[in-house]
Every structure is written in C-alpha cells, then in structure tokens.
N, C-alpha and C positions, 0 to 999 in steps of 0.2 A: 317177864317175857309174854303178859298180857296185853301191852301194848302192841307188840308187834304182831300179837294173835288177831285184834282187832282192825289194826292196819290190812292184815291179810284177808281179813272177812271182807273188808272195806275194797278192796282192789277187786274181790271176786264178785262181789254185787254188783260193781260197779261196770263190768266188762258181761255180764254173764256170766257163763257156765266156766268158761274157760280163766284159770287165774294168769295174769301177764308174768307173774313170777312164779315160775314152778318148782318150787323150793320147800321143804319144811322147816321145823323149826332148828335141827341140826345144824342143816349149812347155815342157817341164818345166825347159830352162835358162832360156827367155824370162822366166818367173816368178819364178825367183830372182833372173834378173838385175835384175829390175821391183824386186823386194823390197830388193836391196842398194842401187841407188842412191834407193831411199826410205828406208831408214837414212840413209845418205850426209847426205841434204837433210836430214832429221830433228837429225841431230847436228850439222851445221851450222848450221841454224835456231837450235835450242837455245845454240849457244856465242856465237852473237851477239848473241841476246836477253840471256844474261848478262852479254857482255862490257858489252854498253850499259849495262845496269843497274849493274854495278859501276863504271862510267866516272859517270854520273848522281853515284852517292853519293858520290865522290872530290870531287866540284864544289862540294856540298855544303859 
C-alpha cells in the first residue's frame, strides 16, 4: 500500500490542497479486491467456454 499512498500524495501535491480522488485506502482496497474478483471470474468463464468448445469438437 506504500505505492498507492505515494501516488495519493503526488496527486495532492500536484493539484494543491484538494485531492482529485477523495478516497481513503479502504475504498482503494475494495476497488482492487473487486477488480481481482472480476479477473478471476472472467478467467473461469473463459476456461469453461473453451473446455466446452473443445469437448464439443472431440465428440464430432
């Protein structure tokens, strides 16, 4: 989380007093968590689709 904090400080310092993204590390963690879940779901879905496609071609 150090890098995100540095990035946050950099944004704040470049825009003056008001930060562009007014969110704490908790919200950032939540976004990252949701992003990882979406990636995992897409990977599983792609695997299932490809597996079904392969099985269908083997049956013919």
